[in-house]
BAVOTI-231827 format. One line per 10 residues: their letters; for each residue y negated, z, x of C-alpha. Coordinates in Angstrom, 3 decimals. Each point is the difference from the previous one (the first is absolute). Layout:
REM BAVOTI-231827
A) Y/Z/X ~ ...
***
This chain:
REM BAVOTI-231827
MARYVVRRLL) 3.654/7.590/-25.871 ~ -3.797/-0.074/-0.238 ~ -0.201/3.811/0.154 ~ 2.278/-0.014/3.051 ~ -2.270/-2.530/1.821 ~ -3.176/1.911/-0.876 ~ 1.541/3.225/1.277 ~ 0.963/-1.653/3.260 ~ -3.546/-1.402/0.392 ~ -1.593/3.371/-0.556
LAIPVLIGIV) 2.302/1.589/2.582 ~ -1.030/-2.634/2.543 ~ -3.644/1.047/-0.083 ~ 0.381/3.423/1.703 ~ 2.418/-1.583/2.472 ~ -2.651/-2.550/1.035 ~ -2.626/2.748/0.290 ~ 2.310/2.072/2.182 ~ 0.699/-3.011/2.252 ~ -3.744/-0.703/0.313
LLVFVLARVI) -0.652/3.645/0.906 ~ 2.847/0.106/2.563 ~ -1.063/-3.249/1.689 ~ -3.647/1.051/-0.151 ~ 0.726/3.166/1.925 ~ 2.528/-1.515/2.449 ~ -2.320/-2.859/0.905 ~ -2.645/2.476/1.077 ~ 2.507/2.091/2.012 ~ 0.467/-2.980/2.341
PGNPCVDALG) -1.885/0.789/3.246 ~ -3.079/-2.148/0.603 ~ -3.106/-1.176/-1.812 ~ 0.121/-3.281/-1.961 ~ -3.672/-0.662/0.728 ~ 0.498/0.383/3.723 ~ 3.005/-2.387/-0.152 ~ -2.059/-2.504/-1.990 ~ -3.207/0.215/2.062 ~ 1.601/0.481/3.410
ERATPAQVQA) -0.095/2.878/2.495 ~ -3.542/-0.924/1.109 ~ -1.396/0.613/-3.481 ~ -2.773/2.604/-0.067 ~ 0.336/3.175/-2.036 ~ -2.731/-1.305/-2.323 ~ 1.958/-3.189/-0.666 ~ 3.195/1.960/-0.665 ~ -1.859/2.319/-2.370 ~ -1.539/-2.927/-1.877
CQVRFGLAQP) 3.462/-1.560/-0.345 ~ 1.401/3.236/-1.389 ~ -2.815/0.293/-2.494 ~ 0.461/-3.620/-1.055 ~ 3.649/0.465/-0.752 ~ -0.313/3.508/-1.460 ~ 1.843/1.685/2.917 ~ -2.796/2.490/0.658 ~ 0.744/1.821/-3.268 ~ 2.506/2.912/-0.272
IYAQFVSYLG) 3.555/-1.226/-0.463 ~ 0.234/1.274/-3.591 ~ -3.204/-1.895/-0.935 ~ 1.435/-3.108/1.651 ~ 3.178/0.299/-2.081 ~ -1.829/0.471/-3.291 ~ -2.272/-2.937/0.764 ~ 3.052/-2.140/0.962 ~ 1.800/0.857/-3.239 ~ -3.052/-1.049/-1.972
SVATGNLGNS) -0.135/-3.298/1.841 ~ 3.690/-0.681/-0.508 ~ -0.380/0.644/-3.685 ~ -2.495/-2.848/-0.163 ~ 2.167/-2.308/2.137 ~ -2.068/0.408/3.189 ~ 2.184/0.840/3.001 ~ -2.936/0.114/2.455 ~ -0.852/-2.151/2.990 ~ 1.922/-0.436/3.215
IKFHIPVTEL) -1.665/1.708/2.972 ~ 1.544/-2.473/2.397 ~ -0.244/-3.302/-1.892 ~ -3.190/0.797/-1.994 ~ 1.399/-1.509/-3.210 ~ 1.178/1.613/-3.284 ~ 3.514/1.363/0.209 ~ 0.881/-1.859/-3.248 ~ -0.941/-3.271/1.706 ~ 2.218/0.882/2.964
IVQRLPTTVE) 2.876/0.844/-2.345 ~ -0.339/-3.359/-1.739 ~ 0.203/-1.680/3.404 ~ 2.922/1.994/1.456 ~ 2.175/1.126/-3.004 ~ 1.285/-3.476/-0.891 ~ 1.719/-0.250/3.389 ~ 1.852/3.261/-0.543 ~ 0.853/-0.828/-3.631 ~ 1.422/-3.374/1.031
LSFYALIFAI) 1.982/1.499/2.892 ~ 1.337/2.874/-2.097 ~ 0.990/-2.363/-2.823 ~ 2.175/-2.155/2.245 ~ 1.394/3.052/1.749 ~ 0.987/1.443/-3.352 ~ 1.622/-3.292/-1.043 ~ 1.986/0.081/3.228 ~ 0.996/3.644/-0.520 ~ 1.154/-0.516/-3.537
GVGVPLGIVS) 1.575/-3.398/0.564 ~ 2.119/1.219/2.881 ~ 0.364/3.704/-0.795 ~ 1.330/-0.255/-3.553 ~ 2.700/-2.640/0.720 ~ 1.094/1.996/3.099 ~ 0.348/3.139/-2.103 ~ 1.950/-1.829/-2.694 ~ 2.392/-1.612/2.488 ~ 0.450/3.302/1.751
AYRRNSKSDV) 0.763/1.893/-3.179 ~ 2.452/-2.494/-1.474 ~ 1.839/-0.353/3.327 ~ 0.012/3.647/0.908 ~ 1.507/0.862/3.417 ~ 0.489/-3.645/0.802 ~ -1.451/-1.909/2.985 ~ -2.807/-1.204/-2.234 ~ -0.870/3.576/-0.949 ~ 0.062/1.220/3.600
GSMMLANLGI) -2.046/-2.980/1.155 ~ -2.585/0.414/-2.768 ~ -0.488/3.669/0.636 ~ -0.228/-0.608/3.802 ~ -2.734/-2.491/-0.679 ~ -1.769/2.495/-2.314 ~ 0.236/2.788/2.597 ~ -1.311/-2.329/2.705 ~ -2.894/-0.990/-2.236 ~ -0.959/3.610/-0.663
STPVFVLGLL) 0.200/1.049/3.628 ~ -1.989/-2.896/1.494 ~ -3.777/0.675/0.226 ~ -2.244/-2.670/-1.482 ~ -1.825/-0.711/3.245 ~ 3.229/-0.413/1.951 ~ 1.496/-2.350/-2.564 ~ -3.280/-1.892/-0.305 ~ -0.270/-0.637/3.752 ~ 3.670/-0.919/0.199
LAFIFAIVLK) -0.320/-2.537/-2.845 ~ -3.148/-1.475/1.555 ~ 1.740/-0.350/3.342 ~ 3.099/-1.667/-1.475 ~ -1.631/-2.401/-2.482 ~ -3.219/-0.782/1.903 ~ 1.258/-0.144/3.617 ~ 3.776/-0.314/0.143 ~ 0.224/-2.486/-2.870 ~ -3.294/-1.782/0.854
GTVFALPPGG) 0.266/-3.749/-0.578 ~ 2.888/0.280/-2.471 ~ -0.002/-0.185/-3.779 ~ 0.416/3.777/-0.128 ~ -3.205/0.744/1.889 ~ -2.539/2.125/-1.870 ~ -3.565/1.119/0.859 ~ -0.216/3.323/1.812 ~ -3.149/1.210/-1.788 ~ -3.150/-0.859/-1.920
RLSPGVSVKP) -0.287/-1.331/-3.511 ~ -0.530/-3.740/0.616 ~ 0.455/-2.410/2.839 ~ -3.134/-1.271/1.909 ~ -1.679/-2.739/-1.976 ~ 1.672/0.935/-3.293 ~ -2.041/1.637/-2.754 ~ 0.379/0.841/-3.677 ~ -2.930/-1.056/-2.167 ~ -1.229/2.895/-2.218
LTEVWAIFGG) 0.121/-0.321/-3.756 ~ -3.777/-0.200/-0.270 ~ 0.112/-3.120/2.218 ~ 2.980/-1.689/-1.642 ~ -1.067/0.802/-3.532 ~ -3.617/-1.024/0.035 ~ -0.570/1.575/-3.431 ~ 0.101/3.399/1.658 ~ -2.299/-0.976/2.848 ~ -2.830/2.094/-1.343
ADGVLKSVLD) 2.137/3.002/-0.921 ~ -1.520/3.390/0.808 ~ 0.735/3.664/-0.489 ~ 3.461/1.100/-1.117 ~ 1.228/-3.571/-0.606 ~ -0.889/-1.015/3.530 ~ 1.802/3.125/1.410 ~ 3.091/-0.873/-2.005 ~ -0.048/-3.621/1.137 ~ -0.568/1.041/3.592
FISGIYTLTA) 2.855/2.478/-0.225 ~ 2.415/-2.631/-1.360 ~ -1.198/-2.509/2.606 ~ 0.977/2.522/2.668 ~ 3.635/-0.249/-1.131 ~ 0.529/-3.273/1.840 ~ 3.426/-0.979/-1.338 ~ -1.032/0.620/-3.625 ~ -3.320/-1.799/0.365 ~ 1.584/-2.981/1.769
LITFQWNPMI) 2.724/-0.174/-2.638 ~ -2.252/-0.016/-3.084 ~ -2.411/-2.466/1.637 ~ 2.771/-2.317/1.322 ~ -0.825/0.476/3.696 ~ 3.626/-0.520/1.066 ~ -0.351/-0.167/3.800 ~ -2.150/3.186/0.245 ~ 2.404/1.759/-2.361 ~ 3.002/-0.837/2.171
DAFKHLILPA) -1.914/1.030/3.178 ~ -1.134/3.296/-1.554 ~ 3.551/0.744/-1.211 ~ 1.458/-0.619/3.470 ~ -2.463/2.468/1.414 ~ 1.171/2.667/-2.458 ~ 3.759/-0.282/0.542 ~ 0.293/2.108/3.160 ~ -2.440/2.777/-1.035 ~ 1.578/0.171/-3.510
IALGTIPMAI) 3.483/0.412/1.502 ~ -1.282/2.628/2.441 ~ -1.749/1.921/-2.734 ~ 2.683/-0.372/-2.659 ~ 3.059/0.939/2.142 ~ -0.215/3.764/-0.570 ~ -0.559/-0.295/-3.786 ~ 2.854/-2.579/-0.072 ~ 2.364/2.479/1.631 ~ -0.999/2.848/-2.371
IARITRSSLL) 0.378/-2.236/-3.040 ~ 3.431/-1.154/1.185 ~ 1.244/3.555/0.462 ~ -1.403/1.229/-3.344 ~ 1.486/-3.044/-1.814 ~ 3.403/0.664/1.506 ~ -0.075/3.712/-0.815 ~ -1.173/-0.612/-3.563 ~ 2.612/-2.721/-0.680 ~ 2.832/2.143/1.365
DVTGREYVRT) -1.095/2.796/-2.370 ~ -0.201/-2.332/-3.014 ~ 3.246/-1.880/0.617 ~ 1.960/3.212/-0.258 ~ -1.179/0.791/-3.513 ~ 2.039/-0.399/-3.151 ~ -2.041/-2.826/-1.603 ~ 0.532/-2.178/3.074 ~ 3.738/0.663/0.039 ~ 0.073/-0.761/-3.762
AHAKGLTNRM) -1.718/-3.304/0.679 ~ 2.611/-0.880/2.595 ~ 2.785/1.029/-2.437 ~ -1.391/-2.426/-2.610 ~ 0.673/-2.827/2.396 ~ -3.524/-0.784/1.019 ~ -0.437/-1.682/3.365 ~ -1.470/1.895/2.923 ~ -3.126/-2.095/-0.230 ~ -0.527/0.843/-3.643
VLTRHALPNA) 0.649/3.701/0.593 ~ -2.490/-0.069/2.888 ~ -2.808/-1.846/-1.784 ~ 0.391/1.488/-3.507 ~ 1.059/3.586/0.596 ~ -0.109/1.259/3.592 ~ -3.066/-1.611/1.541 ~ -2.555/0.739/-2.808 ~ 0.839/3.747/0.137 ~ 0.228/0.101/3.806
MLPVITIIGL) -3.418/-1.615/0.349 ~ -1.919/2.965/-1.439 ~ -0.142/1.986/3.266 ~ -0.381/-3.238/1.947 ~ -3.154/-0.908/-1.978 ~ -1.432/3.409/0.880 ~ 0.745/-0.518/3.685 ~ -1.543/-3.469/-0.075 ~ -3.214/1.496/-1.361 ~ -0.069/2.623/2.728
QIGILLSGAV) 0.560/-2.652/2.682 ~ -3.303/-1.658/-0.874 ~ -1.776/3.022/1.390 ~ 2.146/-0.369/3.170 ~ -0.949/-3.655/0.215 ~ -3.712/0.714/-0.240 ~ 0.163/2.771/2.578 ~ 2.398/-1.927/2.289 ~ -2.423/-2.927/-0.045 ~ -2.125/1.859/2.557
LTETVFGLAG) 2.498/-0.614/2.778 ~ 1.117/-3.394/-1.284 ~ -3.530/-1.411/-0.242 ~ -0.824/1.362/3.437 ~ 3.085/-1.618/1.594 ~ -0.519/-3.376/-1.700 ~ -3.802/-0.037/0.187 ~ -0.636/-0.009/-3.735 ~ -3.402/1.171/-1.195 ~ 1.177/1.988/-2.990
VGKSLYDAIQ) -0.485/3.475/-1.398 ~ 2.361/1.618/2.541 ~ -1.741/-1.493/3.059 ~ -3.438/0.749/-1.507 ~ 1.007/3.589/-0.749 ~ 1.251/0.429/3.558 ~ -3.295/-1.369/1.407 ~ -1.996/2.248/-2.380 ~ 1.865/3.085/1.215 ~ -0.664/-1.049/3.606
SRDYQVIQGF) -3.746/-0.330/-0.682 ~ -0.213/2.979/-2.391 ~ -1.318/-2.218/-2.746 ~ 0.295/2.575/-2.801 ~ -0.963/-2.221/-2.901 ~ 2.594/-2.675/0.903 ~ 2.768/2.599/0.533 ~ -0.783/1.662/-3.363 ~ -0.354/-3.306/-1.861 ~ 3.146/-1.607/1.334
VLVIAAIFLA) 2.147/3.073/-0.493 ~ -1.329/0.370/-3.542 ~ 0.881/-3.591/-0.843 ~ 3.477/0.376/1.521 ~ 0.578/3.196/-1.935 ~ -1.222/-1.646/-3.236 ~ 2.377/-2.945/0.552 ~ 2.830/2.413/0.711 ~ -0.665/2.006/-3.141 ~ -0.328/-3.179/-2.085
VNLIVDVSYA) 3.367/-1.293/1.264 ~ 1.587/3.402/-0.717 ~ -1.425/-0.139/-3.511 ~ 1.599/-3.430/-0.512 ~ 3.278/1.310/1.338 ~ -0.166/3.086/-2.262 ~ -0.755/-2.181/-3.026 ~ 2.863/-2.365/0.777 ~ 2.282/2.995/0.539 ~ -1.060/1.464/-3.316
YLDPRVRLS) 0.599/-3.385/-1.651 ~ 3.517/-0.238/1.429 ~ 0.900/3.675/-0.642 ~ -1.412/1.475/-3.306 ~ 0.833/3.529/1.254 ~ -2.919/-0.269/2.412 ~ -2.507/-0.641/-2.827 ~ 1.226/3.139/-1.774 ~ -0.269/2.247/3.059
***
């Protein structure tokens, strides 16, 4: 198993370099000048030139790429041209929002998609099967921004004043705040460097921070603000997971060992939990890992619709302002997370199926 993990890690390195190169080139293909966007149209040529020299944009593109690779190797992702702060600091500020949103969207996708697929497979061609697949097809075909606006209209306007009303956007209600860990736990008040970045990152995940520091009212408020965007973001992965679960279970239930289990007199629940579902979950686990990439990329639209300052919204704003360093840094982080999740999925797949380790 260790050799398998090491091999996968080594294969991830050229993939990351390729992603950095592709994004590096594509960011510079976008029409416009980041320094002009940052300084304004009235900026003098001398000011624009000084800005380009400051951020290394006056060098040839190949020299810029080599310099950027060297900086990335040391953990330096550069400084934002628009915000004038290190990109790593911006990531610490914005990534927790996307991680929190993606987590709840994934919980929704798995919690709804897997049961729908199981019900649909075990009641094949029934009304439940047809209804489940219609719901899955509707989820796949509905754009995130359409579903998000529709949910916000229903739960924030139509149901306003009822117990079912939910916030249409934002992370917290006016007047509500979540105290950061460095403030709640005074022992870390003087934390600096990596420890401070880690604590700030965790503090940005409001529901987790409020839970572990017993801030119940802010936790409930933060969770309510995440319900609608999590549903909007998780609907397409939910539909895909439901269809894959159904297809995989139908394939497994027709095999001899499942029929043998039924012939032994085992109940349908025992056959499902002990024999059919563990084997059917192998492709489902792979699909779940792939959906995390969809969640991170789909967060661009979701965060824009619901006014969440996460990675997706920040990446959109960076593309609009041609902020090369932010584009490269955020895409690199998303790609690294995606590769890490795929590695976890591959390891779990290899653990469940020994044939993978031998391949």
